[in-house]
C-alpha positions in Angstrom: 53.3 111.5 85.0 55.2 108.5 85.1 56.5 108.9 81.4 57.2 112.5 82.0 59.5 111.4 84.9 61.0 109.0 82.7 61.8 111.3 80.1 63.3 113.8 82.6 65.6 111.1 84.1 66.8 110.0 80.5 67.6 113.8 79.7 69.4 114.0 83.0 71.5 110.8 82.2 72.2 112.1 78.6 73.6 115.3 80.0 75.3 113.6 83.1 78.8 115.0 84.0 81.5 112.5 83.7 84.2 113.5 86.3 87.7 111.6 86.0 90.4 111.6 88.8 94.3 111.4 88.2 96.0 108.9 91.0 98.4 110.6 93.5 102.0 110.0 93.3 101.9 107.5 96.1 99.1 105.2 94.0 101.9 105.2 91.2 104.9 104.2 93.8 102.5 101.4 95.0 102.1 100.1 91.4 105.8 100.2 90.6 106.6 98.4 93.7 104.1 95.7 92.9 106.0 95.1 89.8 108.8 92.8 89.9 110.8 94.9 87.0 109.7 97.9 88.9 112.3 100.4 90.9 112.8 99.8 94.7 111.5 103.1 96.1 113.8 103.0 98.9 117.0 101.6 97.6 119.1 101.4 100.8 119.0 98.1 102.1 119.3 99.0 105.7 116.1 101.1 105.3 114.2 97.8 105.3 115.6 95.4 107.7 118.5 95.1 110.5 120.1 91.9 111.7 121.1 92.2 115.5 124.0 90.6 117.3 121.4 87.9 118.9 120.6 86.9 115.1 117.0 88.3 115.5 115.8 90.4 112.5 114.0 93.6 112.4 111.5 94.2 109.5 110.7 97.8 108.6 107.9 98.7 106.1 105.5 101.4 105.7 102.1 99.6 106.2 100.2 99.8 109.8 98.8 96.7 111.4 95.0 97.5 111.4 93.6 94.2 112.5 94.0 92.0 109.2 97.2 90.3 110.0 99.6 91.8 107.8 102.5 92.0 110.1 102.4 88.3 110.7 102.3 87.6 107.1 105.3 90.0 106.2 107.3 88.0 109.1 106.4 84.8 107.3 107.7 86.2 103.9 110.9 87.4 105.4 111.4 84.5 107.4 111.4 82.2 104.2 113.6 84.7 102.2 116.1 84.7 105.0 116.0 81.0 105.8 115.3 81.8 109.6 112.5 80.5 112.2 109.4 83.0 112.4 110.5 83.4 116.0 113.7 85.4 115.0 111.6 87.8 113.0 109.7 90.8 114.3 108.2 94.0 112.6 109.3 97.3 113.9 106.4 99.9 114.6 105.8 102.5 111.9 107.7 105.5 112.5 107.6 108.9 110.5 111.0 109.6 109.0 112.2 106.4 109.9 110.2 103.8 108.0 109.9 103.7 104.4 106.7 105.6 102.9 104.7 103.1 101.1 101.6 105.1 101.1 98.3 104.4 102.9 97.2 101.2 104.5 93.9 100.2 102.8 92.1 98.5 100.1 93.7 95.2 100.6 96.9 96.8 99.0 99.4 96.2 101.9 100.9 92.7 100.7 100.1 93.1 96.9 102.0 96.5 96.9 104.2 96.5 99.9 105.7 93.0 100.5 107.9 92.9 97.5 110.4 95.4 98.5 110.6 93.6 101.8 111.3 89.9 100.2 113.7 91.7 98.0 115.6 93.2 100.9 115.4 90.0 102.6 116.7 88.1 99.8 119.3 90.7 99.2 120.5 90.3 102.7 120.9 86.5 102.6 123.3 87.1 99.3 125.4 89.2 101.5 125.5 86.9 104.2 126.4 84.1 101.9 129.4 86.4 100.6 130.5 87.3 104.3 130.6 83.6 105.0 132.5 82.5 101.8 134.9 84.9 102.8 135.3 83.6 106.4 135.5 79.9 105.4 137.6 80.2 102.1 134.9 78.8 99.9 132.6 79.6 97.2 129.1 81.2 98.0 127.6 78.5 95.7 129.3 75.7 98.3 127.3 77.1 101.1 123.6 76.9 102.3 121.5 78.9 104.9 119.3 77.3 107.5 117.8 78.4 111.0 119.7 81.4 110.9 123.1 79.9 110.1 125.3 79.5 107.2 126.7 76.3 106.6 129.6 74.6 104.3 127.5 72.1 102.6 130.6 69.5 102.5 131.3 70.1 106.1 128.1 70.9 108.4 130.1 71.4 111.3 131.6 74.5 109.7 128.8 77.2 110.3 128.5 80.5 111.6 125.0 82.2 112.8 123.8 85.4 110.8 124.4 87.4 114.0 128.2 86.6 114.3 128.7 87.6 110.6 126.9 91.0 110.6 125.1 91.5 113.7 124.5 95.1 115.0 126.1 96.2 112.0 124.9 98.3 108.6 124.9 96.4 105.6 125.5 99.5 103.4 124.3 98.1 100.2 121.3 98.4 97.8 118.3 96.2 97.4 118.5 94.2 94.3 115.4 94.3 92.4 116.6 91.6 90.4 117.4 89.4 93.0 116.1 85.8 93.0 113.2 85.1 95.3 112.4 81.9 97.0 109.9 79.9 94.9 106.4 79.1 96.5 107.1 75.7 96.4 110.1 76.0 98.5 108.4 78.4 101.3 108.3 76.6 104.7 106.4 79.3 106.5 104.6 81.6 104.2 101.0 80.4 103.8 101.0 78.4 106.8 98.6 78.7 109.6 100.7 80.5 112.6 99.5 82.8 115.7 99.0 86.2 114.9 101.5 88.6 116.8 98.9 91.2 117.0 96.1 89.2 119.0 97.4 88.6 122.4 97.6 92.2 123.3 94.2 92.8 121.9 92.9 90.1 123.9 94.6 90.8 127.5 93.9 94.6 127.1 97.7 95.8 127.0 97.4 97.0 123.2 97.6 100.6 122.7 95.0 101.9 120.2 95.3 105.4 118.8 92.7 107.2 121.3 95.0 105.7 124.2 98.2 107.4 122.9 99.6 109.7 125.5 102.8 112.1 124.2 104.6 114.6 126.0 103.0 118.0 126.3 100.0 116.4 124.4 96.7 118.5 124.9 93.2 117.2 124.1 90.6 119.5 122.5 86.9 119.4 122.3 84.5 121.1 119.3 81.7 122.8 121.0 79.1 123.3 118.4 77.0 126.5 118.3 73.1 125.9 118.4 72.6 127.5 115.0 74.2 128.6 111.9 76.1 132.1 112.2 76.2 132.0 116.2 78.7 134.1 117.4 80.7 132.8 120.8 80.0 135.2 123.4 81.7 133.4 126.5 82.2 129.9 128.2 82.0 128.9 131.8 85.7 127.6 132.9 84.2 126.1 135.9 82.9 123.5 133.6 86.4 122.2 133.4 87.0 122.2 136.8 86.4 117.8 137.1 88.9 117.5 133.9 92.6 116.6 135.1 94.9 119.3 134.1 97.1 117.4 132.1 94.5 117.1 129.4 92.9 120.7 129.5 
């Protein structure tokens, strides 16, 4: 009997059906984003970041913080590319129709496939700030340096201007350069260093809004009532059983 069972298994394996899958367009887009020579899916620089009048930078990207610390990591990368303190950077919440669509957040792909466009956008923005400061001071961009959210004239450190005073609150109206020089890992000051994660405090003090706690205007809640057996037909329901449920969630 054991031999017969083994033979049946062998015949089953020999005739096994091989099923292949083609990756969706989202996966292809992520692959191209991870390639330094690939296209930037959303070329408009203003789609990725904004600089406020106060010099604070808001990063917009298409990944959701699910408890793995990716928002903190992307803030570190952006801060390094822009030469600003980490305290100057925040991540805007993902919003359908406003945030870049970078596909799903899963499989440890958030930074490997999603961080490059943010770094390219931040580095491109820094280049724009250098050009604006060069025009303001009447020098070449190569004569300037950036640090702590300021652009300095290297030969005269007293001549400086803050990012917010250069372009704060305005659109840059430029495209992200995929060939922009990114900051070398050896020059990074913030990336790869231990910093407090921005998602932890709200989870500890109970102020974090989880998906099951979201309340939107006019939102209704529904509950699936399963029949006791297959092919059952609903004859009616006891509306009085809903009496104790608040009116806003009926």
